C-alpha positions as CSV (number, residue, x, y, z in Angstrom):
1,M,19.2,-50.3,-77.9
2,S,18.3,-47.6,-75.4
3,T,17.2,-49.0,-72.0
4,R,17.8,-45.7,-70.3
5,K,14.8,-43.7,-69.2
6,I,14.4,-40.0,-69.5
7,T,14.5,-38.3,-66.1
8,N,12.3,-35.2,-65.8
9,F,14.3,-33.1,-63.3
10,I,11.9,-30.3,-63.0
11,D,8.5,-30.4,-61.3
12,K,6.6,-27.5,-62.7
13,D,4.3,-27.2,-59.7
14,Q,7.3,-27.1,-57.3
15,V,9.0,-24.5,-59.5
16,K,5.9,-22.3,-59.3
17,K,5.8,-22.7,-55.5
18,D,9.6,-21.9,-55.2
19,L,9.3,-18.9,-57.5
20,A,6.5,-17.3,-55.4
21,Y,7.2,-14.9,-52.6
22,S,5.3,-12.5,-50.5
23,L,6.1,-8.8,-50.3
24,A,5.2,-9.1,-46.6
25,D,8.1,-11.5,-46.1
26,L,10.7,-10.1,-48.5
27,S,13.7,-10.9,-46.2
28,T,13.0,-14.6,-46.2
29,A,12.6,-14.7,-50.0
30,M,15.9,-12.9,-50.4
31,M,17.6,-15.4,-48.0
32,Q,16.2,-18.4,-50.0
33,Q,17.0,-17.0,-53.4
34,A,20.7,-18.2,-53.7
35,S,19.9,-21.7,-52.5
36,L,17.0,-22.1,-54.8
37,Y,19.0,-20.7,-57.7
38,V,21.8,-23.2,-57.0
39,H,19.3,-26.1,-56.7
40,Y,17.7,-25.4,-60.0
41,G,21.1,-24.8,-61.6
42,V,22.2,-28.2,-60.5
43,L,19.0,-29.7,-62.0
44,A,19.7,-27.9,-65.3
45,S,23.2,-29.3,-65.3
46,Q,21.9,-32.8,-64.8
47,A,19.4,-32.3,-67.6
48,A,22.3,-31.1,-69.9
49,K,24.3,-34.2,-69.0
50,Q,21.3,-36.3,-69.8
51,V,21.2,-34.8,-73.3
52,D,24.9,-35.4,-73.8
53,D,24.5,-39.0,-72.7
54,F,21.7,-39.6,-75.2
55,E,23.7,-37.9,-78.0
56,L,26.5,-40.4,-77.2
57,L,24.0,-43.3,-77.2
58,L,22.7,-42.2,-80.6
59,D,26.2,-41.9,-82.1
60,L,27.1,-45.4,-80.7
61,G,23.8,-46.9,-81.9
62,K,24.2,-45.4,-85.4
63,S,27.8,-46.7,-85.6
64,K,26.8,-50.2,-84.6
65,I,23.9,-50.3,-87.1
66,Y,26.1,-48.8,-89.8
67,R,28.8,-51.5,-89.3
68,K,26.2,-54.3,-89.2
69,L,24.6,-53.1,-92.4
70,R,28.0,-52.6,-94.1
71,D,29.2,-56.1,-93.0
72,S,25.9,-57.8,-94.2
73,Y,26.3,-56.1,-97.7
74,A,29.9,-57.1,-97.9
75,A,29.1,-60.7,-96.9
76,A,26.5,-60.8,-99.7
77,G,29.1,-59.4,-102.1
78,E,27.1,-56.2,-102.8
79,K,28.5,-52.8,-103.1
80,V,26.4,-50.1,-101.5
81,A,26.9,-46.3,-101.5
82,V,27.6,-44.5,-98.3
83,A,24.5,-42.3,-98.8
84,T,22.3,-45.4,-99.0
85,L,23.8,-46.8,-95.8
86,D,23.2,-43.5,-94.1
87,K,19.6,-43.5,-95.1
88,E,19.1,-47.1,-93.9
89,V,20.7,-46.3,-90.6
90,D,18.5,-43.2,-90.2
91,C,15.4,-45.4,-90.8
92,D,16.4,-48.1,-88.4
93,P,13.8,-48.4,-85.5
94,V,16.6,-48.3,-82.9
95,V,18.0,-45.0,-84.3
96,I,14.5,-43.6,-84.5
97,S,13.8,-44.5,-80.8
98,L,17.1,-43.0,-79.8
99,R,16.4,-39.8,-81.6
100,L,13.0,-39.5,-80.0
101,A,14.6,-40.1,-76.6
102,L,17.2,-37.4,-77.4
103,N,14.4,-35.0,-78.4
104,E,12.7,-35.6,-75.1
105,A,15.9,-35.1,-73.2
106,K,16.4,-31.8,-75.0
107,Q,12.9,-30.7,-74.0
108,V,13.6,-31.6,-70.3
109,E,16.9,-29.5,-70.6
110,A,15.0,-26.6,-72.1
111,V,12.5,-26.6,-69.2
112,A,15.4,-26.8,-66.7
113,R,17.1,-23.8,-68.4
114,T,13.9,-21.9,-68.3
115,A,13.5,-22.6,-64.5
116,V,17.1,-21.2,-63.9
117,D,16.3,-18.2,-66.0
118,A,13.1,-17.6,-64.0
119,F,15.2,-17.6,-60.8
120,R,17.4,-14.9,-62.4
121,Q,14.3,-12.9,-63.0
122,R,13.1,-13.5,-59.5
123,K,16.4,-12.2,-58.1
124,D,15.9,-9.0,-60.2
125,M,12.3,-8.6,-58.9
126,L,13.5,-9.2,-55.3
127,I,16.1,-6.5,-55.7
128,Q,13.6,-4.1,-57.1
129,H,11.0,-4.8,-54.4
130,G,13.7,-4.4,-51.8
131,S,14.7,-1.0,-53.2
132,T,11.1,0.1,-53.3
133,E,10.6,-1.0,-49.7
134,R,13.7,0.9,-48.6
135,E,12.5,4.0,-50.3
136,E,9.1,3.7,-48.7
137,M,10.7,3.2,-45.3
138,R,12.8,6.3,-45.9
139,G,9.7,8.3,-46.8
140,E,7.9,7.0,-43.7
141,L,10.9,7.9,-41.5
142,S,11.1,11.3,-43.1
143,L,7.4,11.9,-42.5
144,R,7.7,10.6,-38.9
145,A,10.6,12.9,-38.3
146,K,8.7,15.9,-39.6
147,S,5.7,14.9,-37.4
148,V,7.9,14.5,-34.3
149,A,9.5,17.9,-35.1
150,Q,6.1,19.5,-35.5
151,E,4.9,17.9,-32.2
152,G,8.1,19.2,-30.5
153,V,7.5,22.7,-31.9
154,Q,3.9,22.6,-30.8
155,A,4.9,21.3,-27.3
156,M,7.5,24.0,-27.0
157,G,5.0,26.6,-28.1
158,S,2.6,25.4,-25.5
159,R,5.2,25.5,-22.8
160,V,6.3,29.0,-23.8
161,A,2.7,30.2,-23.9
162,A,2.1,28.6,-20.5
163,R,5.2,30.3,-19.0
164,L,4.2,33.6,-20.5
165,A,0.7,33.2,-19.2
166,G,2.1,32.3,-15.8
167,A,4.5,35.3,-15.8
168,S,1.8,37.8,-16.7
169,S,-0.4,36.7,-13.9
């Protein structure tokens, strides 16, 4: 019944590469974040659609098999309970293969959702690293300003001492 093939939208090795970033090049990682998030969001959406499609195929397959079984029992003049028909439908090889395909599609969707969640976490980490970097830069600037001020005071002290030494001679 199902001739559709499950598409695995997420390449786990590529996700690992895309999630990685260097603290030395934080700006590039921040610039790429939105596009990567959108890319993996689209893949997750495609995976969700694939699940919906397989759920529809399963419903259609079960309906066709149910009708076929019901008609064959009616043609034979046999009365059969709905529960019995349901069990026969559930045991049909086509239904079983469709359920297995649906389960695989759900697994692909779960991986895609996990990738999107990982990019949400990456964004949070980038924000935190950016904040830390700004604080470090402020500290460095503050230390540099103090150092420059001290150098200025020392230079001024040296000039005053030189003038005083020149005035007393």
